[in-house]
C-alpha positions in Angstrom: 0.1 -6.3 -23.2 -3.5 -6.7 -22.0 -3.5 -3.7 -19.7 -2.4 -0.1 -20.4 -4.2 2.0 -17.8 -5.2 2.0 -14.2 -8.4 4.0 -13.8 -10.4 4.9 -10.7 -12.6 7.5 -9.1 -11.8 9.3 -5.8 -12.7 12.1 -3.6 -11.0 13.6 -0.6 -11.8 15.7 2.5 -8.2 16.4 3.5 -4.8 17.2 2.1 -2.1 14.5 1.8 -0.8 11.8 -0.5 -1.2 8.1 -0.9 1.0 5.6 -2.9 -0.9 3.2 -5.2 1.1 0.0 -5.7 0.7 -2.8 -8.3 3.0 -5.7 -7.4 4.4 -8.3 -9.7 3.1 -11.9 -9.2 6.3 -13.1 -7.7 6.8 -9.9 -5.6 10.1 -9.2 -7.5 9.0 -5.6 -8.4 6.2 -3.2 -7.8 4.9 -0.3 -10.0 3.8 2.7 -7.9 2.1 6.1 -8.5 1.4 8.9 -6.0 -2.1 10.3 -5.7 -2.1 13.8 -4.3 -5.1 14.5 -2.2 -6.7 17.9 -1.6 -9.6 19.0 0.6 -10.8 20.7 -2.6 -11.5 17.3 -4.2 -14.8 16.7 -2.4 -16.5 15.8 -5.7 -15.9 12.4 -7.3 -12.9 12.8 -9.7 -12.0 10.3 -12.4 -8.2 9.5 -12.8 -6.4 7.5 -15.5 -2.8 6.4 -15.0 -0.8 5.0 -17.9 0.9 1.9 -16.4 4.1 2.6 -18.5 4.5 5.9 -16.6 4.3 4.4 -13.1 7.5 4.4 -11.0 9.4 1.2 -10.1 11.2 -1.4 -12.1 9.3 -2.3 -15.2 8.0 -5.9 -15.6 5.7 -7.5 -18.1 2.1 -6.4 -17.3 0.8 -9.9 -17.8 2.7 -10.6 -14.6 0.6 -8.3 -12.5 -0.4 -9.9 -9.2 -4.0 -8.7 -9.6 -4.0 -6.7 -6.3 -3.8 -2.9 -5.6 -2.2 -1.8 -2.4 -2.6 1.7 -1.0 0.1 3.1 1.3 0.6 6.4 3.1 2.5 8.5 0.5 5.0 11.3 0.5 4.2 14.8 -0.5 5.9 16.2 -3.6 9.5 17.0 -2.7 9.1 15.7 0.9 11.3 12.9 2.2 8.8 11.8 4.9 5.3 10.4 4.7 2.3 12.7 4.8 -0.1 12.6 7.8 -3.4 10.8 7.9 -5.9 11.7 5.1 -9.6 11.0 4.6 -10.4 9.9 1.1 -12.6 7.4 -0.8 -11.7 5.5 -3.9 -14.0 3.4 -6.1 -14.4 1.9 -9.6 -10.8 0.6 -9.7 -10.2 -0.9 -13.2 -7.3 -2.1 -15.2 -8.0 -1.3 -18.8 
């Protein structure tokens, strides 16, 4: 596979969680990963997520749609979405 890692840099001014989603070209499946936000992350922080460890039904990574969606996430163990959160994300790269 061409890609193995989703990398990005983020910082946050509030607590919360967001769901990062990489959809399949035909929308049949989506790989997701939860980014936990903390008001203590005010400095830019580099994150690397192994695509094989993301949640969701696996699909060939050459079938990625080429878009990243960010949704309001759920806190660890919670069954409901977290509230609004202020954060910035940059340098999003598939490696």
